[in-house]
C-alpha positions as a printed Julia matrix, in Angstrom:
160×3 Matrix{Float64}:
   7.24   -47.59  -45.0
   3.65   -47.2   -46.31
   1.29   -49.16  -48.49
  -1.15   -48.57  -51.23
  -2.8    -51.94  -49.94
  -6.26   -51.98  -49.1
  -7.26   -52.35  -45.56
 -10.34   -54.84  -46.63
 -13.42   -55.43  -44.85
 -13.93   -54.11  -41.12
 -13.53   -56.46  -38.45
 -16.59   -57.35  -36.28
 -17.39   -57.54  -32.78
 -18.25   -60.97  -32.28
 -16.69   -62.94  -29.98
 -13.45   -65.18  -30.9
 -14.41   -68.57  -30.74
 -11.99   -71.91  -29.6
 -11.32   -74.29  -32.29
  -8.92   -76.7   -29.78
  -6.64   -79.6   -30.24
  -7.71   -81.76  -33.38
 -10.04   -84.93  -32.1
  -9.02   -88.11  -33.16
  -5.7    -86.83  -35.03
  -5.04   -91.16  -35.94
  -8.45   -91.96  -37.69
  -8.96   -88.54  -39.43
  -5.25   -89.67  -40.86
  -6.81   -93.09  -41.53
  -9.55   -91.83  -43.13
  -7.57   -89.4   -45.26
  -4.45   -91.3   -46.48
  -7.09   -94.24  -46.91
  -8.87   -92.26  -49.66
  -5.73   -90.92  -51.08
  -4.52   -94.47  -51.85
  -7.74   -96.22  -52.64
  -7.84   -93.14  -55.34
  -4.38   -93.76  -56.85
  -4.56   -97.23  -57.03
  -8.19   -97.01  -58.48
  -6.15   -94.98  -61.33
  -3.11   -97.01  -61.57
  -5.67  -100.11  -61.72
  -7.09   -98.75  -64.7
  -4.34   -98.13  -66.35
  -2.86  -102.0   -65.67
  -5.39  -103.12  -67.19
  -5.36  -101.17  -70.24
  -1.45  -101.41  -70.34
  -1.34  -105.33  -69.46
  -4.61  -106.96  -68.52
  -7.06  -108.21  -65.51
  -3.54  -109.44  -63.42
  -1.7   -106.3   -63.95
  -4.55  -104.45  -62.52
  -5.6   -106.84  -59.9
  -1.11  -106.86  -59.28
  -1.25  -102.72  -58.88
  -4.31  -103.17  -56.47
  -2.76  -105.86  -54.8
   0.48  -104.19  -53.83
  -1.19  -100.85  -52.97
  -3.6   -102.2   -50.89
  -0.61  -103.91  -48.72
   1.09  -100.95  -48.28
  -2.27   -99.3   -46.82
  -2.55  -102.21  -44.38
   0.76  -101.73  -43.4
   0.75   -98.03  -42.49
  -3.03   -98.43  -41.36
  -1.96  -100.77  -38.71
   0.29   -97.79  -37.54
  -2.45   -95.19  -37.38
  -4.58   -97.55  -35.55
  -1.95   -98.87  -33.1
  -1.46   -94.61  -32.77
  -5.12   -94.33  -31.8
  -5.28   -96.95  -29.46
  -2.49   -96.47  -27.27
  -1.93   -92.75  -27.92
  -5.09   -92.03  -26.02
  -4.34   -94.01  -22.65
  -0.57   -93.68  -22.95
   0.23   -90.58  -25.7
   4.34   -90.45  -23.8
   4.33   -94.2   -24.75
   2.99   -94.62  -28.48
   6.86   -93.87  -30.02
   7.88   -97.18  -28.26
   4.63   -98.83  -29.17
   4.86   -97.52  -32.68
   8.41   -98.58  -32.79
   7.73  -102.4   -31.48
   4.61  -102.36  -34.41
   6.78  -101.35  -36.95
   9.63  -104.72  -36.06
   6.46  -107.13  -35.97
   4.95  -105.47  -39.03
   8.02  -105.87  -41.0
   9.03  -109.48  -39.84
   5.19  -110.77  -40.08
   4.82  -109.03  -43.61
   8.01  -110.73  -44.41
   7.2   -114.18  -43.02
   3.85  -114.29  -44.63
   5.33  -113.35  -48.21
   8.06  -115.74  -48.1
   5.97  -118.44  -47.07
   2.68  -117.97  -49.31
   4.9   -116.85  -52.05
   4.23  -114.57  -55.16
   0.99  -116.13  -56.92
   0.83  -117.23  -60.65
  -1.41  -114.43  -62.03
   1.09  -111.72  -60.01
   2.62  -109.47  -62.25
   5.62  -107.72  -60.63
   5.98  -104.25  -62.25
   2.54  -103.13  -61.59
   3.03  -104.79  -57.95
   5.83  -102.14  -57.24
   3.8    -99.18  -59.02
   0.67  -100.12  -56.98
   3.05  -100.03  -53.75
   4.74   -97.03  -54.87
   2.18   -95.18  -55.88
   0.36   -96.0   -52.54
   3.13   -94.87  -50.35
   3.65   -91.49  -52.15
  -0.17   -90.76  -51.89
  -1.05   -91.89  -48.33
   2.45   -90.19  -47.38
   1.24   -87.01  -48.94
  -2.09   -86.72  -47.57
  -0.44   -87.91  -44.28
   1.73   -84.9   -44.5
  -1.12   -82.43  -45.41
  -3.32   -84.04  -42.57
  -0.63   -83.19  -39.72
   0.12   -79.73  -41.42
  -3.85   -78.73  -40.54
  -4.2    -80.55  -37.31
  -4.39   -78.7   -34.17
  -2.38   -79.91  -31.34
  -2.42   -78.45  -27.65
   0.87   -77.98  -26.67
  -0.06   -76.18  -23.53
  -2.46   -76.87  -20.77
  -5.38   -74.57  -21.17
  -5.11   -71.77  -18.24
  -6.75   -72.52  -14.65
  -9.42   -69.96  -14.15
  -9.19   -68.42  -10.86
 -11.95   -68.23   -8.28
 -12.25   -64.16   -7.45
 -11.05   -63.72   -3.48
 -13.42   -62.43   -0.83
 -11.84   -58.79    0.22
């Protein structure tokens, strides 16, 4: 089979560098996801402000910030636990998730909904934050360089 595609520029003679694993994966994901969700929340809050006023904007921001806090705790746990005990990180994630769900539920039931809260915009802000946060996490994981195998050990030359 032949191709009429152009071969492109000739490759260089320079050495190929080693990139290594991604440093601080969890903090990088936290920053990337936070920026994406915050940008979406700003846009959502501006739209809510035009449609229903300040209470809508505050409600959208509050819903989104709760989502960001919820997900951010997990990434911080991954960062701190993953460094010292990578194999135990999943168990800590599960325990943290359970504590977060119960903790957030207790706090929301004890405090209740404030008078200014617009339920529709609270939900819209939360959904916008979830979708953008998860999309940014997927993108960040897809770009991560995870070292799967140990680097080969260098062998000392033997005297013959």
